[in-house]
Structures are given as structure tokens and as C-alpha cells.
Backbone of each chain as ProteinMPNN parsed JSONL, in Angstrom:
{"seq_chain_A": "MNMDLVRIQKHDFSVNEEIERVKAVSQSIGGVVAFLGTARDISKGEEIVRLDFEHYHGMAEKKLREIRDAALKNFNIIEMGVVHRVGNVDIGENIVLIVAAAQHRNDAFMACEWAIAELKRITPIWKKEKTRKGEVWVEEHP", "coords_chain_A": {"N_chain_A": [[139.451, 108.566, 138.773], [137.11, 110.17, 136.75], [136.613, 109.461, 133.49], [134.873, 110.329, 131.692], [134.492, 113.002, 132.129], [136.436, 114.357, 130.892], [137.05, 114.926, 127.59], [137.526, 114.364, 123.87], [135.719, 114.935, 120.993], [133.751, 114.389, 118.169], [131.025, 115.007, 117.688], [128.459, 117.445, 118.762], [128.059, 119.019, 121.996], [126.003, 119.155, 125.131], [125.743, 121.876, 126.92], [124.42, 122.053, 129.386], [124.066, 119.518, 130.049], [126.783, 118.856, 130.581], [127.54, 120.585, 132.66], [125.883, 119.464, 134.642], [126.931, 117.012, 134.883], [129.31, 117.491, 136.063], [128.48, 118.842, 138.415], [127.24, 116.706, 139.855], [129.28, 115.305, 141.074], [129.882, 116.28, 143.814], [128.086, 117.541, 146.603], [129.138, 119.558, 147.874], [129.649, 121.545, 146.243], [129.578, 124.866, 145.399], [129.828, 126.777, 143.528], [129.859, 127.27, 140.121], [131.786, 127.732, 137.348], [131.77, 128.326, 133.938], [133.278, 128.021, 130.763], [132.721, 128.743, 127.556], [133.661, 128.191, 124.274], [132.992, 129.315, 121.138], [132.15, 128.93, 117.608], [133.032, 131.66, 115.565], [132.089, 134.095, 112.914], [133.872, 135.472, 111.963], [137.336, 136.377, 111.287], [140.264, 138.184, 111.62], [138.92, 140.209, 110.091], [138.086, 138.901, 108.006], [135.496, 136.904, 106.415], [134.204, 133.921, 107.91], [133.261, 130.728, 107.079], [133.221, 128.08, 107.94], [134.654, 125.972, 110.432], [137.377, 123.818, 110.915], [138.599, 121.283, 112.894], [141.705, 119.725, 113.838], [143.23, 117.034, 115.595], [145.938, 115.586, 117.65], [145.558, 112.613, 118.135], [145.406, 110.811, 120.984], [147.73, 112.159, 122.245], [146.531, 114.578, 122.631], [144.204, 114.13, 124.193], [145.47, 113.194, 126.45], [146.93, 115.486, 127.334], [144.661, 117.112, 127.904], [143.77, 115.648, 130.188], [145.929, 116.022, 131.92], [145.611, 118.687, 132.217], [143.352, 118.91, 133.767], [143.997, 117.382, 136.013], [146.07, 119.013, 137.024], [144.858, 121.35, 137.6], [142.925, 120.368, 139.596], [144.805, 119.863, 141.525], [146.223, 122.313, 141.937], [144.394, 124.472, 142.314], [141.747, 125.499, 144.466], [139.603, 123.749, 143.86], [136.668, 121.555, 143.158], [135.811, 119.922, 141.323], [136.417, 119.33, 137.627], [135.531, 119.695, 134.359], [136.388, 119.124, 131.053], [135.692, 119.504, 127.559], [136.351, 119.097, 124.272], [135.622, 119.713, 120.779], [136.469, 118.178, 117.681], [136.971, 117.991, 114.026], [134.583, 119.012, 111.559], [133.074, 122.121, 112.367], [130.331, 124.122, 112.412], [129.527, 127.615, 112.033], [128.567, 129.362, 114.887], [128.215, 127.188, 116.436], [129.256, 125.0, 119.217], [132.646, 124.771, 120.515], [134.482, 124.265, 122.611], [134.433, 123.379, 126.068], [134.739, 124.345, 129.245], [134.489, 123.526, 132.529], [134.386, 124.552, 135.75], [134.297, 123.683, 139.21], [133.617, 124.668, 142.374], [133.73, 125.223, 146.098], [133.545, 127.851, 146.627], [133.006, 130.854, 144.492], [135.337, 132.268, 143.535], [137.523, 130.552, 143.317], [136.73, 128.806, 141.443], [136.354, 130.459, 139.218], [139.102, 131.402, 138.832], [140.457, 128.824, 138.209], [139.109, 128.068, 135.958], [139.71, 130.061, 134.21], [142.543, 129.714, 134.134], [142.725, 127.132, 133.1], [141.67, 127.128, 130.461], [143.414, 128.828, 129.217], [145.724, 127.31, 129.431], [145.152, 125.046, 128.026], [144.906, 126.048, 125.351], [147.672, 126.451, 125.266], [149.132, 124.124, 125.413], [147.869, 121.901, 124.279], [147.578, 119.617, 121.55], [145.85, 120.665, 119.187], [144.436, 121.693, 116.195], [143.184, 124.453, 114.279], [141.474, 124.89, 111.33], [140.434, 127.55, 109.26], [137.587, 128.065, 107.287], [137.342, 130.082, 104.482], [135.556, 132.207, 102.09], [137.434, 132.408, 100.09], [139.199, 130.381, 100.443], [141.075, 127.955, 102.324], [142.678, 128.127, 105.626], [145.222, 127.491, 107.759], [145.255, 128.189, 111.36], [147.631, 130.095, 113.128], [148.099, 130.967, 115.384], [147.287, 131.486, 118.942], [145.136, 133.62, 120.224]], "CA_chain_A": [[139.218, 109.646, 137.874], [135.986, 110.055, 135.932], [137.009, 109.917, 132.196], [133.871, 111.094, 131.118], [134.611, 114.511, 132.371], [137.387, 115.002, 129.884], [136.639, 114.204, 126.234], [137.508, 115.022, 122.578], [134.611, 114.251, 120.223], [133.234, 115.026, 116.758], [129.732, 115.584, 117.839], [128.209, 118.637, 119.538], [127.783, 118.541, 123.314], [125.059, 119.928, 125.746], [126.483, 122.665, 128.095], [123.712, 121.782, 130.587], [124.479, 118.13, 130.606], [128.129, 118.754, 131.091], [127.505, 121.108, 133.964], [125.193, 118.679, 135.633], [127.841, 115.847, 135.113], [130.343, 117.99, 136.986], [127.814, 119.187, 139.686], [126.879, 115.479, 140.44], [130.33, 114.802, 141.766], [129.797, 116.626, 145.093], [127.175, 118.341, 147.154], [129.783, 120.591, 148.539], [129.974, 122.497, 145.174], [128.626, 126.178, 145.7], [129.822, 127.663, 142.504], [130.303, 126.581, 138.934], [132.082, 128.634, 136.276], [131.944, 127.536, 132.641], [133.853, 128.773, 129.625], [132.16, 128.032, 126.383], [134.169, 128.71, 123.13], [132.037, 128.97, 120.021], [132.66, 129.272, 116.329], [132.552, 132.989, 115.238], [132.031, 134.042, 111.639], [134.88, 136.497, 111.544], [138.68, 136.457, 111.916], [141.013, 139.216, 110.999], [138.311, 140.883, 109.136], [137.582, 137.923, 106.959], [134.257, 136.092, 106.806], [134.739, 132.47, 108.072], [132.165, 130.062, 106.76], [133.176, 126.944, 108.764], [135.966, 125.617, 111.162], [137.786, 122.251, 110.901], [139.83, 121.082, 113.993], [142.446, 118.422, 113.655], [144.002, 116.869, 116.926], [146.848, 114.54, 117.709], [144.718, 111.564, 118.948], [146.198, 110.233, 122.071], [148.408, 113.151, 122.992], [145.671, 115.674, 122.911], [143.506, 113.672, 125.266], [146.547, 113.08, 127.496], [147.098, 116.805, 127.676], [143.569, 117.628, 128.529], [143.662, 115.04, 131.322], [146.841, 116.603, 132.683], [145.266, 120.177, 132.732], [142.226, 118.699, 134.91], [144.731, 117.025, 137.186], [146.819, 120.188, 137.522], [143.774, 122.346, 138.17], [142.457, 119.872, 140.867], [145.92, 120.025, 142.389], [146.725, 123.58, 142.222], [143.346, 125.347, 142.755], [140.975, 124.862, 145.445], [138.186, 123.285, 143.087], [136.158, 120.187, 143.528], [135.858, 119.105, 139.983], [136.613, 120.099, 136.494], [135.346, 118.996, 133.07], [136.879, 119.628, 129.694], [135.227, 118.826, 126.331], [136.696, 119.754, 122.954], [135.435, 119.088, 119.539], [137.23, 117.994, 116.616], [136.28, 117.8, 112.973], [133.944, 120.203, 111.1], [132.28, 122.799, 113.311], [129.783, 125.206, 111.877], [129.616, 128.811, 112.659], [127.654, 129.417, 115.957], [128.312, 125.801, 117.124], [130.14, 124.892, 120.374], [133.903, 124.223, 120.145], [135.237, 123.793, 123.661], [133.821, 123.819, 127.321], [135.54, 124.031, 130.542], [133.593, 123.66, 133.711], [135.142, 124.419, 137.045], [133.211, 123.79, 140.226], [134.316, 124.707, 143.729], [132.827, 125.569, 147.052], [133.247, 129.382, 146.27], [133.172, 131.184, 143.086], [136.616, 132.833, 143.054], [138.468, 129.344, 143.048], [136.149, 128.318, 140.089], [136.764, 131.51, 138.168], [140.553, 131.348, 138.501], [140.717, 127.558, 137.729], [138.657, 128.059, 134.581], [140.437, 131.02, 133.306], [143.888, 129.035, 133.815], [142.494, 125.893, 132.257], [141.502, 127.523, 128.934], [144.779, 129.374, 128.67], [146.561, 126.101, 129.418], [144.479, 124.252, 126.981], [145.405, 126.601, 124.149], [149.222, 126.529, 125.06], [149.827, 122.829, 125.347], [147.103, 120.752, 123.654], [147.917, 119.656, 120.044], [144.712, 120.757, 118.391], [144.653, 122.824, 115.222], [142.061, 125.009, 113.753], [141.486, 125.43, 109.902], [139.371, 128.446, 108.929], [137.325, 128.13, 105.739], [136.846, 131.348, 104.039], [135.07, 132.043, 100.621], [138.634, 132.439, 99.273], [139.926, 129.046, 100.551], [141.273, 127.468, 103.668], [143.948, 128.502, 106.095], [145.447, 126.803, 109.238], [145.302, 129.168, 112.226], [148.875, 129.632, 113.617], [148.422, 131.786, 116.678], [146.197, 131.349, 119.741], [144.907, 134.829, 120.974]], "C_chain_A": [[138.046, 109.253, 136.967], [136.38, 110.433, 134.548], [136.114, 110.573, 131.447], [133.838, 112.553, 131.277], [135.662, 115.163, 131.442], [137.371, 114.15, 128.632], [137.114, 115.026, 124.92], [136.537, 114.254, 121.773], [134.274, 115.098, 119.011], [131.901, 115.781, 117.111], [129.57, 116.791, 118.916], [127.913, 118.131, 121.057], [126.628, 119.466, 123.91], [125.73, 120.664, 126.843], [125.717, 122.209, 129.436], [124.058, 120.408, 131.173], [125.829, 118.091, 131.21], [128.232, 119.466, 132.408], [126.867, 120.343, 134.91], [126.158, 117.495, 135.955], [128.91, 116.351, 136.222], [129.668, 118.261, 138.381], [127.573, 117.837, 140.489], [128.032, 114.908, 141.204], [130.304, 115.271, 143.375], [128.74, 117.664, 145.455], [127.801, 119.51, 147.794], [129.884, 121.805, 147.534], [128.92, 123.729, 145.415], [128.761, 127.116, 144.57], [130.335, 127.024, 141.367], [130.514, 127.769, 137.85], [132.377, 127.847, 135.061], [132.432, 128.522, 131.648], [133.39, 128.089, 128.426], [132.87, 128.805, 125.091], [133.307, 128.325, 121.875], [132.688, 129.464, 118.707], [132.086, 130.521, 115.817], [132.703, 132.971, 113.728], [132.806, 135.001, 110.947], [136.171, 136.252, 112.067], [139.6, 137.179, 111.053], [140.222, 139.904, 109.893], [137.798, 140.11, 108.151], [136.386, 137.041, 107.42], [134.622, 134.728, 106.852], [133.229, 131.777, 107.707], [132.075, 128.617, 107.488], [134.599, 126.795, 109.272], [136.143, 124.113, 111.002], [138.944, 121.98, 111.937], [140.379, 119.601, 113.761], [143.149, 118.22, 115.098], [144.87, 115.746, 116.664], [146.156, 113.568, 118.559], [145.671, 110.812, 119.935], [146.845, 111.242, 123.003], [147.484, 114.283, 123.481], [144.792, 115.259, 124.072], [144.301, 113.647, 126.447], [146.62, 114.421, 128.193], [145.906, 117.429, 128.423], [143.292, 116.97, 129.912], [144.722, 115.651, 132.359], [146.276, 117.99, 133.29], [144.264, 119.867, 133.905], [143.092, 118.33, 136.11], [145.498, 118.194, 137.76], [145.851, 121.105, 138.067], [143.297, 121.8, 139.539], [143.575, 119.888, 141.969], [146.315, 121.526, 142.934], [145.621, 124.615, 142.574], [142.463, 124.751, 143.77], [139.445, 124.632, 144.895], [137.831, 121.991, 143.613], [136.251, 119.298, 142.337], [136.043, 120.086, 138.725], [136.181, 119.236, 135.269], [135.801, 119.674, 131.872], [136.341, 118.767, 128.56], [135.622, 119.812, 125.175], [136.245, 119.125, 121.67], [136.324, 118.914, 118.577], [136.364, 117.888, 115.084], [135.687, 119.066, 112.433], [132.928, 120.875, 112.148], [131.711, 124.068, 112.455], [129.719, 126.392, 112.674], [128.353, 128.851, 113.684], [127.773, 128.253, 116.794], [129.297, 125.834, 118.263], [131.445, 124.276, 119.899], [134.384, 123.603, 121.265], [134.332, 124.209, 124.955], [134.688, 123.645, 128.315], [134.554, 124.394, 131.566], [134.231, 123.362, 134.967], [134.128, 124.549, 138.281], [134.025, 123.823, 141.631], [133.18, 125.067, 144.945], [132.469, 127.025, 146.974], [133.705, 129.699, 144.932], [134.629, 131.471, 142.634], [137.469, 131.716, 142.648], [138.067, 128.934, 141.696], [136.585, 129.291, 139.028], [138.23, 131.415, 137.742], [140.931, 129.853, 137.811], [140.208, 127.563, 136.175], [139.429, 128.902, 133.587], [141.95, 130.266, 133.08], [143.806, 127.814, 132.935], [142.4, 126.165, 130.778], [142.699, 128.007, 128.514], [145.644, 128.129, 128.447], [146.32, 125.133, 128.153], [145.115, 124.789, 125.427], [146.972, 126.611, 124.037], [149.671, 125.118, 124.989], [149.092, 121.587, 124.795], [147.071, 120.672, 122.18], [146.543, 119.455, 119.333], [144.864, 121.926, 117.448], [143.467, 123.221, 114.622], [142.373, 125.428, 112.248], [140.258, 126.29, 109.719], [139.093, 128.283, 107.506], [136.695, 129.407, 105.359], [136.121, 131.108, 102.579], [136.346, 131.968, 99.684], [139.381, 130.948, 99.406], [140.064, 128.776, 101.973], [142.494, 127.829, 104.232], [144.0, 127.984, 107.669], [145.801, 128.016, 110.126], [146.61, 128.902, 112.967], [149.138, 130.271, 114.974], [147.097, 131.466, 117.66], [146.046, 132.637, 120.708], [144.189, 134.605, 122.282]], "O_chain_A": [[137.997, 108.128, 136.471], [136.509, 111.634, 134.312], [136.483, 111.362, 130.577], [133.144, 113.246, 130.532], [135.709, 116.382, 131.275], [137.617, 112.945, 128.603], [137.077, 116.257, 124.935], [136.512, 113.025, 121.844], [134.501, 116.305, 118.916], [131.727, 116.973, 116.859], [130.42, 117.038, 119.772], [127.571, 116.969, 121.279], [126.295, 120.463, 123.27], [126.293, 119.991, 127.707], [126.359, 122.019, 130.469], [124.278, 120.15, 132.356], [126.058, 117.41, 132.21], [128.978, 118.989, 133.263], [127.239, 120.49, 136.074], [126.222, 117.028, 137.092], [129.275, 115.619, 137.143], [130.256, 117.929, 139.41], [127.7, 117.857, 141.713], [127.77, 114.007, 142.001], [130.782, 114.455, 144.163], [128.517, 118.592, 144.679], [127.089, 120.411, 148.238], [130.169, 122.93, 147.945], [127.709, 123.587, 145.581], [128.041, 128.112, 144.491], [131.248, 126.215, 141.531], [129.639, 128.577, 137.539], [133.106, 126.856, 135.086], [132.067, 129.698, 131.666], [133.651, 126.895, 128.277], [132.616, 129.999, 124.931], [132.978, 127.161, 121.645], [133.614, 130.274, 118.702], [130.875, 130.607, 115.61], [133.317, 132.047, 113.195], [132.647, 135.368, 109.782], [136.251, 135.919, 113.249], [139.74, 136.861, 109.872], [140.789, 140.17, 108.833], [137.011, 140.647, 107.373], [136.288, 136.549, 108.544], [135.313, 134.274, 105.941], [132.182, 132.318, 108.065], [130.987, 128.053, 107.611], [135.568, 127.329, 108.732], [135.207, 123.315, 110.965], [140.078, 122.433, 111.782], [139.711, 118.587, 113.558], [143.593, 119.202, 115.693], [144.707, 115.006, 115.693], [146.203, 113.763, 119.773], [146.68, 110.249, 119.509], [146.646, 111.275, 124.217], [147.646, 114.839, 124.567], [144.647, 116.098, 124.961], [143.803, 114.089, 127.483], [146.422, 114.541, 129.402], [146.071, 118.152, 129.405], [142.659, 117.608, 130.753], [144.403, 115.767, 133.543], [146.401, 118.361, 134.457], [144.345, 120.526, 134.941], [142.923, 118.94, 137.166], [145.541, 118.313, 138.985], [146.159, 121.649, 139.127], [143.238, 122.542, 140.52], [143.288, 119.922, 143.166], [146.635, 121.81, 144.088], [145.995, 125.639, 143.145], [142.449, 123.528, 143.912], [138.412, 125.145, 145.328], [138.551, 121.377, 144.401], [136.687, 118.147, 142.358], [135.874, 121.305, 138.757], [136.525, 118.054, 135.252], [135.537, 120.87, 131.753], [136.475, 117.543, 128.546], [135.318, 121.003, 125.116], [136.528, 117.937, 121.516], [137.216, 119.756, 118.672], [135.146, 117.709, 115.104], [136.183, 120.142, 112.768], [132.06, 120.197, 112.698], [132.457, 124.881, 111.91], [129.833, 126.308, 113.897], [127.256, 128.418, 113.333], [127.389, 128.379, 117.956], [130.161, 126.71, 118.244], [131.447, 123.401, 119.033], [134.751, 122.436, 121.136], [133.61, 125.205, 124.923], [135.461, 122.692, 128.223], [133.874, 125.418, 131.497], [134.587, 122.232, 135.3], [133.261, 125.422, 138.311], [134.953, 123.054, 141.881], [131.973, 125.161, 144.722], [131.328, 127.43, 147.198], [134.554, 129.063, 144.307], [135.09, 131.03, 141.581], [138.161, 131.876, 141.642], [138.923, 128.719, 140.838], [137.153, 128.885, 138.014], [138.577, 131.356, 136.562], [141.724, 129.846, 136.869], [140.908, 127.079, 135.286], [139.73, 128.571, 132.44], [142.458, 130.246, 131.959], [144.7, 127.518, 132.142], [143.008, 125.474, 129.961], [143.101, 127.632, 127.413], [146.219, 127.947, 127.375], [147.196, 124.603, 127.47], [145.656, 124.068, 124.588], [147.532, 126.75, 122.95], [150.748, 124.965, 124.412], [149.576, 120.455, 124.827], [146.565, 121.602, 121.553], [146.139, 118.356, 118.954], [145.344, 122.997, 117.821], [142.641, 122.334, 114.407], [143.32, 126.156, 111.951], [139.146, 125.837, 109.986], [139.955, 128.318, 106.628], [135.631, 129.774, 105.858], [136.117, 130.012, 102.018], [136.234, 131.47, 98.563], [140.064, 130.49, 98.489], [139.292, 129.28, 102.788], [143.459, 127.89, 103.469], [143.113, 128.053, 108.52], [146.605, 128.836, 109.681], [146.838, 127.78, 113.418], [150.195, 130.138, 115.589], [146.0, 131.224, 117.158], [146.673, 132.736, 121.763], [143.933, 135.558, 123.017]]}, "seq_chain_B": "MTIKVRFFAMLKTKAGKEEVNLTVSENISLAQLKDMLKKEFPVLAEFIDSKSIMISVNQEFAVKNTIIKGGDEVALLPPFSGG", "coords_chain_B": {"N_chain_B": [[166.657, 100.054, 112.635], [163.601, 101.692, 112.953], [161.974, 105.03, 112.95], [159.036, 106.494, 113.562], [157.655, 109.222, 111.919], [155.366, 111.867, 112.473], [153.198, 114.069, 110.983], [151.482, 117.188, 111.315], [148.568, 119.182, 110.691], [149.24, 122.353, 109.333], [151.899, 121.631, 108.705], [151.503, 118.969, 107.854], [150.316, 119.424, 105.368], [152.329, 120.855, 104.137], [154.4, 118.883, 103.967], [153.069, 117.069, 102.474], [152.401, 114.54, 103.207], [151.08, 112.324, 105.721], [152.693, 110.826, 107.454], [155.951, 109.403, 108.009], [158.392, 106.739, 107.772], [161.576, 106.676, 109.384], [164.939, 105.396, 108.868], [167.087, 104.441, 111.24], [170.429, 103.881, 112.541], [171.207, 103.888, 115.141], [170.442, 105.126, 118.406], [169.398, 108.42, 118.39], [169.983, 112.067, 118.774], [167.866, 114.775, 119.483], [168.622, 117.128, 117.936], [169.898, 115.675, 115.892], [167.839, 114.226, 114.705], [166.482, 116.468, 113.775], [168.115, 117.19, 111.854], [168.08, 115.054, 110.106], [165.319, 115.067, 109.308], [165.201, 117.702, 107.983], [166.826, 117.178, 105.685], [165.479, 115.192, 104.429], [162.963, 116.224, 104.022], [163.174, 119.17, 102.517], [161.473, 121.146, 102.15], [160.363, 121.663, 104.648], [162.253, 122.685, 106.229], [162.73, 125.427, 107.059], [160.599, 125.474, 108.95], [161.223, 123.645, 110.724], [163.532, 124.709, 112.027], [162.468, 126.858, 113.219], [161.389, 128.523, 116.142], [158.643, 128.149, 116.833], [157.702, 125.745, 116.196], [157.038, 122.621, 117.819], [158.311, 119.562, 118.976], [157.343, 116.23, 119.49], [157.869, 113.138, 121.295], [156.825, 109.999, 121.512], [154.455, 110.96, 122.268], [154.982, 112.97, 124.079], [156.309, 116.219, 125.032], [159.319, 116.927, 123.439], [162.536, 117.585, 124.74], [165.652, 119.389, 124.767], [167.629, 117.534, 125.446], [166.41, 115.114, 124.82], [166.335, 111.792, 123.892], [166.053, 109.876, 120.916], [164.71, 106.684, 120.148], [164.633, 103.588, 118.331], [161.663, 102.545, 116.989], [160.409, 104.552, 118.271], [157.684, 107.097, 118.339], [157.63, 110.054, 116.658], [156.606, 113.518, 116.49], [155.86, 116.277, 114.477], [154.842, 119.325, 115.522], [152.991, 121.983, 114.741], [152.186, 125.501, 115.571], [149.796, 125.441, 118.223], [146.272, 125.786, 117.89], [143.807, 125.239, 119.306], [140.714, 125.506, 121.209]], "CA_chain_B": [[165.636, 100.587, 113.556], [162.851, 102.73, 112.315], [161.277, 105.763, 113.788], [157.777, 106.849, 112.875], [157.652, 110.727, 112.082], [153.987, 112.073, 112.087], [152.952, 115.653, 110.687], [149.998, 117.649, 111.501], [147.895, 120.513, 110.329], [149.916, 122.964, 108.309], [153.095, 120.796, 108.281], [151.149, 117.681, 106.994], [150.174, 119.996, 104.073], [153.626, 121.158, 103.434], [155.088, 117.769, 103.634], [152.331, 116.36, 101.481], [152.148, 113.337, 103.771], [150.875, 112.383, 107.223], [153.813, 110.333, 108.283], [156.989, 108.654, 107.221], [159.458, 106.033, 108.616], [163.015, 107.121, 108.985], [165.652, 104.311, 109.235], [168.358, 104.997, 111.983], [171.185, 102.673, 112.873], [171.48, 103.936, 116.561], [169.711, 106.128, 119.088], [169.855, 109.68, 117.771], [169.58, 113.173, 119.48], [166.89, 115.624, 118.773], [169.449, 117.795, 116.798], [170.249, 114.767, 114.732], [166.635, 113.898, 114.143], [166.032, 117.711, 112.993], [168.996, 117.332, 110.451], [167.553, 114.198, 109.087], [164.154, 115.56, 108.58], [165.515, 118.803, 107.067], [167.401, 116.532, 104.364], [164.373, 114.377, 103.836], [161.81, 117.287, 103.731], [163.755, 120.522, 102.499], [160.383, 122.231, 102.239], [160.106, 121.758, 106.095], [163.492, 123.195, 106.952], [162.595, 126.762, 107.88], [159.67, 125.302, 110.003], [161.908, 122.804, 111.736], [164.344, 125.562, 112.698], [161.762, 128.008, 113.91], [161.134, 128.17, 117.606], [157.314, 127.921, 117.035], [157.38, 124.415, 115.93], [157.381, 121.865, 118.867], [158.448, 118.157, 118.579], [156.829, 115.357, 120.633], [158.376, 111.852, 121.213], [155.937, 109.101, 122.205], [153.201, 111.766, 122.662], [155.33, 113.887, 125.23], [157.146, 117.184, 124.533], [160.697, 116.626, 123.516], [163.35, 118.687, 125.209], [166.953, 119.636, 124.137], [168.48, 116.294, 125.638], [165.635, 113.918, 124.536], [167.178, 110.673, 122.915], [165.153, 109.214, 120.152], [165.082, 105.456, 119.957], [164.021, 102.859, 117.408], [160.151, 102.148, 117.541], [159.676, 105.886, 118.913], [156.764, 107.901, 117.529], [157.862, 111.431, 116.867], [155.591, 114.263, 115.827], [156.322, 117.731, 114.419], [153.601, 119.999, 115.988], [152.883, 123.411, 114.56], [151.627, 126.069, 116.819], [148.426, 125.024, 118.499], [145.107, 126.803, 117.799], [142.53, 124.788, 119.776], [139.953, 126.378, 122.18]], "C_chain_B": [[164.894, 101.663, 112.746], [162.113, 103.665, 113.354], [160.13, 106.4, 112.99], [157.78, 108.406, 113.15], [156.102, 111.134, 111.6], [153.989, 113.636, 111.823], [151.489, 115.95, 110.798], [149.78, 119.057, 111.102], [148.705, 121.097, 109.237], [151.26, 122.175, 107.826], [152.863, 119.462, 107.531], [150.803, 118.201, 105.441], [151.364, 120.175, 103.385], [154.428, 119.932, 103.047], [154.414, 116.881, 102.678], [152.064, 114.81, 101.902], [151.845, 113.279, 105.357], [151.915, 111.813, 108.139], [154.753, 109.531, 107.426], [157.861, 107.905, 108.248], [160.851, 106.314, 108.263], [163.807, 105.872, 109.556], [167.014, 104.827, 110.055], [169.139, 103.644, 112.416], [171.494, 102.707, 114.52], [170.5, 105.048, 117.008], [170.178, 107.506, 118.667], [169.279, 110.986, 118.756], [168.475, 113.902, 118.621], [167.396, 116.648, 117.64], [169.614, 116.945, 115.597], [168.876, 114.513, 114.066], [166.066, 115.221, 113.26], [166.782, 117.666, 111.751], [168.435, 116.36, 109.591], [166.294, 114.631, 108.45], [164.283, 116.764, 107.627], [166.085, 118.307, 105.558], [166.265, 115.843, 103.693], [163.233, 115.352, 103.278], [162.495, 118.767, 103.654], [162.574, 121.491, 102.665], [160.05, 122.597, 103.74], [161.151, 122.612, 106.82], [163.436, 124.448, 107.787], [161.644, 126.601, 109.022], [160.361, 124.52, 111.151], [162.892, 123.646, 112.543], [163.633, 126.738, 113.484], [161.248, 127.407, 115.291], [159.666, 127.779, 117.856], [156.877, 126.427, 116.946], [157.757, 123.548, 117.202], [157.511, 120.349, 118.381], [158.059, 117.378, 119.758], [157.663, 114.011, 120.231], [157.492, 110.899, 121.985], [154.861, 109.969, 122.862], [153.64, 112.679, 123.987], [156.266, 114.967, 124.588], [158.554, 116.772, 124.692], [161.465, 117.84, 124.188], [164.682, 118.576, 124.453], [167.776, 118.109, 124.193], [167.556, 115.036, 125.354], [166.335, 113.08, 123.568], [165.924, 109.996, 122.076], [165.511, 107.637, 119.756], [164.356, 104.734, 118.882], [162.699, 102.593, 117.87], [159.547, 103.463, 118.03], [158.687, 106.451, 117.759], [157.189, 109.323, 117.756], [156.821, 112.236, 116.14], [156.017, 115.795, 115.65], [154.864, 118.427, 114.668], [153.709, 121.583, 115.682], [152.278, 124.109, 115.704], [150.093, 125.803, 116.884], [147.39, 126.06, 118.439], [143.801, 126.167, 118.137], [141.952, 125.77, 120.666], [139.171, 127.517, 121.5]], "O_chain_B": [[165.487, 102.419, 111.976], [161.697, 103.226, 114.426], [160.314, 106.79, 111.837], [157.878, 108.871, 114.285], [155.674, 110.774, 110.503], [154.759, 114.368, 112.445], [150.545, 115.224, 110.487], [150.633, 119.943, 111.162], [148.887, 120.415, 108.228], [151.585, 122.146, 106.639], [153.687, 118.919, 106.794], [150.996, 117.481, 104.461], [151.53, 119.769, 102.234], [155.053, 119.889, 101.987], [155.054, 116.007, 102.093], [151.607, 113.982, 101.113], [152.327, 114.104, 106.133], [152.059, 112.16, 109.311], [154.437, 109.062, 106.332], [158.046, 108.337, 109.385], [161.294, 106.233, 107.117], [163.415, 105.341, 110.595], [167.864, 105.532, 109.511], [168.583, 102.56, 112.596], [171.947, 101.723, 115.105], [169.868, 105.755, 116.223], [171.392, 107.696, 118.607], [168.239, 110.862, 119.401], [168.23, 113.709, 117.43], [166.734, 116.94, 116.644], [169.497, 117.387, 114.454], [168.828, 114.603, 112.839], [165.357, 115.084, 112.263], [166.272, 118.023, 110.689], [168.257, 116.65, 108.408], [166.155, 114.592, 107.228], [163.588, 116.849, 106.615], [165.848, 118.901, 104.506], [166.123, 115.922, 102.473], [162.706, 115.187, 102.178], [162.392, 119.513, 104.628], [162.719, 122.549, 103.277], [159.535, 123.677, 104.03], [160.905, 123.169, 107.89], [163.929, 124.571, 108.908], [161.716, 127.364, 109.985], [160.102, 124.725, 112.337], [163.089, 123.319, 113.713], [164.239, 127.45, 114.285], [160.841, 126.27, 115.529], [159.368, 127.175, 118.886], [155.883, 125.974, 117.515], [158.874, 123.787, 117.659], [156.826, 119.969, 117.431], [158.362, 117.742, 120.894], [158.062, 113.81, 119.084], [157.463, 111.071, 123.204], [154.426, 109.654, 123.97], [152.804, 113.054, 124.809], [156.975, 114.62, 123.644], [159.013, 116.352, 125.754], [160.991, 118.975, 124.146], [164.806, 117.726, 123.571], [168.395, 117.627, 123.244], [168.0, 113.935, 125.679], [166.866, 113.544, 122.559], [164.905, 109.639, 122.668], [166.526, 107.399, 119.102], [163.356, 105.323, 118.473], [162.52, 102.41, 119.074], [158.331, 103.544, 118.204], [158.859, 106.293, 116.551], [157.139, 109.804, 118.888], [156.183, 111.703, 115.232], [156.462, 116.445, 116.597], [153.87, 118.066, 114.037], [154.448, 122.317, 116.338], [151.889, 123.492, 116.695], [149.309, 125.896, 115.94], [147.62, 127.17, 118.919], [142.792, 126.409, 117.475], [142.57, 126.804, 120.917], [138.507, 128.301, 122.178]]}, "name": "protein", "num_of_chains": 2, "seq": "MNMDLVRIQKHDFSVNEEIERVKAVSQSIGGVVAFLGTARDISKGEEIVRLDFEHYHGMAEKKLREIRDAALKNFNIIEMGVVHRVGNVDIGENIVLIVAAAQHRNDAFMACEWAIAELKRITPIWKKEKTRKGEVWVEEHPMTIKVRFFAMLKTKAGKEEVNLTVSENISLAQLKDMLKKEFPVLAEFIDSKSIMISVNQEFAVKNTIIKGGDEVALLPPFSGG"}
């Protein structure tokens, strides 16, 4: 397994570079679907000025690797990359990227959709929203 | 024997610390661990009883019959909000 394809990191990532990394795995790839989660400036009507992500180091990485492994097993895809940022994330910046690559687009769409939902469900990562009034830990994952 | 208990996100703020070592004389059940934590951290009692909090043992989700042994790393995990 190529560990570089699944990462948690503080610094920003390049969507193009991540897609190229996944594409480089096989010339049989004919469709790539990417989900990019970004930091928006509004939550429940409140203006957000910055986000701060905390993770359970070790367990969070393990869960992301499990998601990739399960996606490769259960969907007809060739490769999957998962990158999530932690620490401070400014509005407009990248938070998470899932890249699913398959011979055909439908398998890539399905795997990508499943993977982001599963990431939100089982990965110990928490988001703190900083507003002008203060900071609040987000407790749900819509 | 000691068990390391780690707190994350909102629970870390509530507990006022990142981790604590609990001393146990023998292996304990998940229910016993919850009781110990509630006694140690009354401020966390309502969260520990709530279904939305998950507990991990050695970085894997605990289930009802999980047994906790000396040296284990336990963590209290509030609802996730990554992605």
C-alpha cells in the first residue's frame, strides 16, 4: 500500500498533485472523482472567521487507511487517496480531499460518496469554529 | 495497573485536562470504566451516559463486552466533525 495516498497533515495540499498521485497508479484509470471539502464562512447563520481541527493521532490515520482499504475492496475502483488537514484552517482553504479513480466514472462516484460519508462517521477528527463571539466545538456532521 | 484515559475536543475542555491515569487492581469492563470516570469527573457524567460519546481502547472502538487491561489507552470521543 502506498502510504502517501492517505495522510493527515497541517499544511495545505494541492488538489492537482493529489489527483496526479492517484492517476499515476494505473493506466487503466478512465475516470477520477474528487470531493474537496473547504472552509466556509457561515455556519447556522453565524459568521465563521476560522476553523481549528483536532485529531486523535494514530487512530485517525488508521481509520482513513481502513476507509481506503474498504473502498478498494467493496467498489470497483483502482485507487483512492484521502488527505485531511488538522490545525488552523482559514476560510476558503482546503480541509479534506477524497480522490477515487476507476476504469469507469460510476464506480468512482459511488466510492467517493461512500468514503466521505464514512470519514465523517468513523474518523476521530473534531472541528472548532471560531466566530466573533468565541469558539465552539461542532458536534454534528451534516 | 494503570489505564491511560485521553480526552478530546469538547470533552478535553470539560475535563480541563488532556489525559489522566487511573489505577485499577484487575481487568475492568467498559461499564466499570464508565463508572470510574463518572466518579472521577462528575462534570463528564452526562456525556459518558450519552449515546453520542464513543469510547476507544487502544485506538479501536470499544463494544459492550470490551475488557480493559492495565497499560491500555482509553479515549473518550465526542461526536466527530471532520470532513
